[in-house]
N, C-alpha and C positions, 0 to 999 in steps of 0.2 A: 543473458539469461539461458536457464538451462533447455538444452532441445526436448521438444515436446517430444512423449515415449511415444514408440510405436508398438502397437500392439493388434497381432493378426491372429484371426481366426481361420481353421478348419474343420470341417465335420463331414458327416453323411446324412445330414438334417434336411437336406432339400431348403427348399424357400416357401414351399405352400404352406407350412406352418409357421408359428409366432416364435419357433424355439431358437432361432440366429436372433430376433431383435431381442427376446430375454435376455440371451447372452451379451449382447452388447449394451444393454441398459443397465446389467451388472457392474460392466466394465467402466462407463462412465460416470455412475454414482459414486465410487470410490476414486476414479480419476476422469474429473471431465476435460481435462486437456489432453486428453489420448488421443493419436491420431490411429483412425481403425481402418485396417486392410482386411479384406475377405480375400484369404487364398483361393477357396472353393468349398463349397457346401453340396456337392455334386458326387462327392466319392460312393460307389455304389453300397446300398447301406449293408454295415458289419463288416466291409472289406478292410480290414486291417494292412495288408499288404501294400494296396491301393493306396490308401490313407498315409503310410510308411513313404512310398516314393514321392506322392506328394509334399510332403513336410522336407522331407530333403531338397526337393526344388528349392522352396519358401527360404528354407536357411542358407542354401547356397546365394539364393539372391539380395538378402538383407544383409543390412552393415550390421557391425556389434552392437549390442545393447536392447536390439530389439527383442520385444517380447513373443512368442507363439502361444496359442490356447488351441488344442487338437483333441477332439474331443470324434472318436470313431470306437464307440465303447459298449461291444454286446453286453460286459458284465457290470453295467453299470448299477451302483447300488451294490455290489457283491464286497468279498472280503479283499479284492484285489486291491495294492496300495495304489495314490496318486505320488505323482512323482513329479521333480524338477529337474529338467537335464540342461547341462550348459554344453552349447555345442557352437563353437566357430565362435564363440565370445557373445551368444545369443542364449536365450532361457526358453525352455519349452516347456509348458504345460500340460501335463497328457496322463491318462490312465496307464498303468505299468501292466500293459498287456501286447508289447513288442511295436508299437507305434513309433519308436524314435529309431527303428532299427537300421534303417536303409541311410539314415542321416550319420547314425555312429558307423555304420561301414565305409561310407565314403570319407567322413571328414575326421573320423574319432571324439573323443568325447571327455571333456575339460574335469566334470563333476556329475555326479547323479546323487539327487537327496530325496526323502519322502517330504512330500509335504503335508503334515501333521495338522495346519491349523484348520478350523472348524467353525464354522457362525454360530450365534446361540440357536438359531432354527434352520436346519435341513431338510431338505424332503429326502425320498428314498431312490428316485428314478432319474435326477437332474443335476447329478453332481456338478456337469459343465458349469451350469449357470449359477448353481448353490457354493461350491467351491472353487473350482478351478478358474472361472472369470474375476471372482474379487479378490482373491489371492494374486492372479497378474496383474492386473488393477492398481493394487495396494504396493506391489513391487514397481510398477512404473510410477507411483507418486512419492515413492519411496517411505510408505505407512508402512509396511508390512511388519509383523513383529518379530522379535529378535528369534522367540522359540517357533517360529511357524514351520523350519525344517529342521529335521534331523538327520544324520548319516545312514545310509543305505547301502547294502550289500549287493550283490548281483541282481542285476534287471531282468525284468523278461524281454528274450531276444527271439524274432522269427526266424526260420530255417533257410533265409536267402541274404547274400553275398553276391559281391561282384565274381564273374565266373573268369577264370584263369585259363579256360580251354572251353571251346566251341563246344564239347560234352557235356559241360556244365550250365548251359544254356538253359533258361527259363525265364517265362513272362510274368516281369512287373507291374505293369499298370496297360491299360487301354486308354487312349486317350479319343476327345468326343468325335475325331473322322475315323475312329478305326484301326489307329495306326496302333501297332504293337510293340510296347516298348520292353525291352529285353536288360538281363542283366550283364548282358556281353559289353565290355568295355571296348570301344571303338578301335584300339591299337591290336587287336584281335582279327581284323579283318582288313581287306585292301581292293581297291576299287578294281573290277572285272571277276571279283571273285564269287563263285557258283557256291549258297548256300542252300543244302538239301535238296538240291535237285529243283528248288521253288523259286526260288529269288535271286538275283545278280546284283551284288554290292555297286551303288553307285555313288556319286555325287549328293544327289537330292532325287525326290521320288518322281521329280518332274523329268528327270532324265530318260526316264521309262515311257513306253508308247502307254494310251491310256488304257485301264484295266489290265494291266500286266504288273504283274508281282515286282517288288524291289525292296531292295536292305541297302540301308545309310546309315551314317552315323548321326543322331539327331544332337537337339541342342543342349541335351544333357550330357552328351560325351558318350552316349550308349546307343548300340546298334538296334534298329528300328525296323520293322516288316512292315510294308503298306502296298496298297493297292492302288496307282494311281486313277483316282478319281472313284474309288470305292472304297468299303468297308476290309481289311486284310482279317481283322477278329472274325467277322463272319462269315467269310470265305474261307478261312481255315479252321473256324470253329475252335478257337482260342479261347481262354480264360485265364484270368490273373492266377500265377500259382503254377501254372501248367508246366511240364518239363517240357522240351525240345529238341526233338532230334535234328542236330544240325551236322551236318559233314564235312 
């Protein structure tokens, strides 16, 4: 028997409304055997950069053949395209707004195609439910039409990339603990190094005294800034996309 398809969902919808459930219903209608996994629905509203980081983390974790539906889309219903990107042997259904950027920067991209399939009836403001989710589900079920995709030229990319020096540091994401995840690869720092006069690089945040700033290489392989027992983002007033002055 063929393995059940894994389909993940990532969005900025939150869980207070029925949007996530509607997406799952659309998927299960076309692929009832799918294994559904929520990556997160707590991306800050319209924060494509934070969504791009979370999408890369999911792609790094899941096996080839996984199908991802990612919707952080301020331009829902506009003229921007819908795309399917193949990254690490996985398929990302997303708007063409830069949401795949960090995954492409970290892993490369085997292919990008435009999703031109449309159902008979589609609303103006919920293409995640009406187009992306059903198309992803039909891909998982092996029933998507042959002409659902067409070749696509360059796609939208955000102005983010792995830093090659500390001077290129910027904030990629802020986790639920207030830890600040940067675009700096871990091999650019060393234990004991002082960064920007604020934090010393340690093995982990627990190596710093309580309420003390610390830098470390996180689970993503990137340098993170934290305060042991507090929020570094609030303490240093940092936001996603912000440039960092690190010496």
